[in-house]
N, C-alpha and C positions, 0 to 999 in steps of 0.2 A: 129751306130758305134758298132762293136763288143766288147764285154767285155772279156778281157783274164785274167785269174787267175794265176800269177806267184807263185809256191808254193815251199818254201826253207826251209832249217833247218833239221828237222827230228829227229827221234829217232835212231841215228846211230853214229858210231865212225867218220863218215865223215860230220857230222853236220857243222863244219866249213868251209870244202871244198865247201859244198853246197852254203854256202853265197857268196863266191867268185864266183862261176859259175852264180849264180843268178844276181850278180851286173853287170856282162858282158851282160847278156840278156837284163836286164832292160834298160841298156844304148842305146841299138840299135833298141828297139821295136818302130816301127812308131807310134807314138801317134796320127797321122792323121787317122790311119787305126783301132787302138784298144784303148780302155780305159783299162789301166792297173791297176788290182787290186793285191797288193802285200799281200801274204799270208805265215805268217811263222809258223812253227811247233816247239814247244819246244822239248828239249831233253826228256821231260816226257810225251810228246805226246798232249799238249794242242795247240789249233788252235788260231792264233791271226791276225787281220789286222788293218789297220789304217794309217795315214800319216806318211811317212818315216818309215815303218815297217821294212824294210830291214836294214836300218841304225841302228834301235833301236836293232834289234837281234844281229848285230855285236858288239854293245856296250854292250850288255847283260842287257840293261835297257828298259824294257817292259812298263814303265809307259806311260800312255795315249793311249795305244792300247787296242782294243776292242776283247774279246774273242768271237769267233764264232762257230756255230755248223752247221753240214750238213743237209741240208733239204731232208728228205726222200719221200717228195711229188713229184712225177715223172712229174707234171705239173708245178712244180716250181723249177727249176734247180737253185742251188746256195747255199748260206749259210744264216743262222740266226743269227744276232748278240744277244749277251746276253741282251743288253738294248732294243730289239725289232726291228722290221723293216725286210727288206729282202735285200740281195745282189744277184742279178741275175748274172750268167756267161754264156758265149757261149762256151768257152773252156778252158781246164786247161793245164798248162805247168809245169808238175812236174820237179823241178831242185833238185833232191833228190837222192843222191848216197848211195849204201849200202842198208842194211836191212831196211824193212818198207818205201822204196822208190823206189827200182829197182827190188824188188823180187815178183812182182805180188801183193801184199797186197794193195798198194793205187790204183793200176790199178783195182783191183775188186771193190774198193769202187767208182771209177768213173763209172764203168759198172753199178752199183747199182743206181748211180745218174742220169744215162742216159746222160751223158755229154761227148762231144769228148775231147780227150786228147793226147798231143804229146808222140810219142814213142810207144813201143812194147806193146802188150796187156797182158793179165794175163798169159797166158800159157808160152809165150816165155819169159816173165820177170823172172818168177819163175824158169824156167829150165835153164835159161842162169846164174841166179845167183847161182844155186847149182852146183858147179864145178864138184861133182861126177855124177849127173844125166845128166849133159851137156856132159862129156866125154863119159858116156855109150851110148848116142844116136849117137854121132860122130863114135864111135867105131863100133857100129852096122851097120853103114851105110858105112862102109869101109875107113872113113877118119882117118889119122895117128895122134895118141895122145901119149904122153910120156909114158912109162910103169908106172903103178900106182897101188895102192890098196886103198881101202875105208875102214873105220871102224867107229862103232858108240861110242859114249862116254860111254854108258852103259856097252858095251862089254870091253871097255878098263879099266873102273872102276871095274868090275868084275874079269878079269883076264889079268892084264897087262903084265905078263910075256909070255902068249901064243901069244898075240900080238906082242910083240917085236921079238919072235922067228919066226913068220910068216914073218914079215918083212924082217927080215935077210936072210930068205929062198928064197924070191921072188924078192927083190931089192938089189941094190948095193949103196955104198956110191960115191959121196955126195948125199944127199936126201934134198928134200923140203917138210916140213911138214905144211899144211895149214888148217885153217877152211874152210869147204865147201861153206859157204855162209858169204862172207865178201869181201870188195873191198879195194883198196889202200894198198894192201899187209898188212894190219892189221892182227896180230896174226901169221905171217909167219916166219918160222925159217929155215936157211940153216944149215943141220946136216953134219959135216965132220968127226965125230967120233961116234962109236955106243954108247959110254958111254953117249952121249948128247941127245940121240934119246927121252928118257922118258920125259926130261924137255921140249922138243919141242911138244911133243904130249899134255902134260899138258897144255902148253901155248896155242895151238890151241883149246883145248876143253874149255878154258874160254869163247871163242866167239861163239862156235857152237856145236851141238850134233852130227854133221858128220864131219868126218876128212878126208883130202886127204893127202896121202904120195906118192911121185913120185919120180923118178930118177932125179938127178940134172946133166944135161948134160952141156956141153961146147957150149953155143948157142950164136946167134945173135937174137935179139928180134925185130921182124918185125910187124908192125901194118898196118890194112887196114880200112878205114872208107867207111861204105856202107849206103846209103841212099836210101829210096824208100818203098813202099808197095808191089807191083807186078812188076813194072818196076824199076829195080835196077841200081844205079850208083855205081861203085867202084872207089876209089880214088887212085891216086898214092900213093905207099907205103912209109911209114915212118920207120925209124929205131931209137930205144932208145940205146944210147950209155950210158952203165951202169958205173956210177962211183965207186959204192961200189961192195959188194958181190953180190947183186942182186938189181932190182928195187923196194926199199921198200918206205915206207911213208916218210921217212926223205929225200931220194934222189928227190923223187916228189915234196915235198912242202916245205922243210925246208932249206936244205944245199946246192942245186943247184948244186951238182956235177956230175949229169947226164945230158946229152943233147941229142937233136934229129937231125936227118939228114932226110930231106924231098927234093927230093926223095930219098929213100935208094938207095945205091950204089950196086945194084945187076943187074944181066943180065936180057934182056928183056924177055927171056924165063922162068927164074925162076920167075920174077914179074908176069908174065901171069899166071903160074900155082898157085901161091899163091892168086892171086884175085879170080881165079875160084874156089879154095878150100874155101876162105872166103865166096863167094856167096853161095856156097853149104851149108856151115855151117850155114848161116844166114836162108836159106830157111827150113833146117831141123828142125829148132827150130820155124818156123812160126814167125819169126821176122818182124815188120813193122815200118815205121817212120825212124829209125837209130840203128845202133850199130857199136861198134868198134870190129874188129876180131883181134885178137892177136895170132901170130904164132912164131915159133922157126925155125931157121936154125942151124942144127948141124955143129959147125965149123970144126970137125974132119971127119964127114962122107959126109956132104952135104945133110943129109935127113932133109926133113921137116915135122914139127908136128904142130898141132893145140893146142894152150895153153888154151885160154879161149875167151868168148865173154862178151862185156860191153854194156847193153843196154841203160845205161844213163850215157856216158862217161864224164869226166871232160870237162866243156863248157865255160871256160875263153877264152877269144880272142887269147890266146898263148897255149891253151891246143892242144893235138895232133889231135883230131877230127877235130875241126874247121880248123887247119892249113893244114892237108892233103885235106880237102875240098876246101880251098883256093887254093892249088896247082892244084887241079882239074879245078878251074876256077869260083868257087862260093864264093863271099864275105860272111863274117859273117853275115851282115844284111841279104842278099838273102837267107842264109841257114836257118836263124830263120824263115823267111817268108814261105819257102818252107816246113819246119817242121810243122808249123801251117796248111798250105794246106793239107798235107799228113793226119793230124790229123781229118780234116772234111771229108777227101776222105774216111779214114776207117770207119769213124761213119756212113757216108751214106751208105756204103755197108753192114754194119753190120744190118742197119735197114731193110734191105731186108730179113732177117732170120724171118720166122714165130715163134712165141713164143706161139701159142695156137694149139690145134689140136682137131677136132670134130670127135669122133669115129663113130657117128651115133647110138651108143648104149645107152640104158637108164639104164645100169647096175650100173652105178656109181650114180644115181638119189636117 
């Protein structure tokens, strides 16, 4: 029986959201096919496992859990408990949203461990997480993005007045100010008056040293679930009907004033164009496994813009990604199994890469 490590929590503002997603996944894992090992990462970065690990993380009472450490032995893939022994794993399923979970860091760790894992690889994860880098790649490939500028926290701290003048020259109100590397709309501010811009940039700078500022358009928010490594599936589109000023953390997880519509009520032609654009965006970043691609339709002009791509989207049974895949015809249970299959498929493909080279020269001897 394959041993699957479900990894949740993490050093992120989305720690709590991760626990909710992990709960849904743990419930539907076929225990006849997999032995599930629950692994929680605290907000300080310590790793634990043990009976009812997920429930204990939810209650914030880790008593009775065992701290574990990563094995660096490529012949022993898994984890070493603090009290000795060894926990072997066959595949990892990171259910970690935001920094240190979907930004390429833990993916690099899995690569070093030589273990298959669900989701995108290092490059795709890190690029997708950084909104500025992602937009630059899409823009260079001719894909439409909302007009924006990027700035570094050090430049802002050095000469904020110069930055403010540049923003006023290149963009127009309203604006959205965002940390480049955060999820769930954390640190994002909608700016309607120029006098509020400075505070918004300071807020974003609390979360990242790279800041994105973009025009705030009157838009419909459209999402597409992509599944696969090479042969891709694009789901029916979904639409977020925003309850507040924008789809922020409270709208997503707290007050419930936003709702979703699947399939989105748009024309077949427009739906086809957005799906094709989403697939191209996915391939450009070298994504694998899964991602949710978010787009805008400008209500005033009808123009389409790519917004962002989420390589580890929310994964409760009622989250947008699973719901869109359900509309495609794939149940939540089947989706989990397919993602694990894709993890092994990518791992086997990666093993084909040569990691040594014999130059035939004795120059290095």
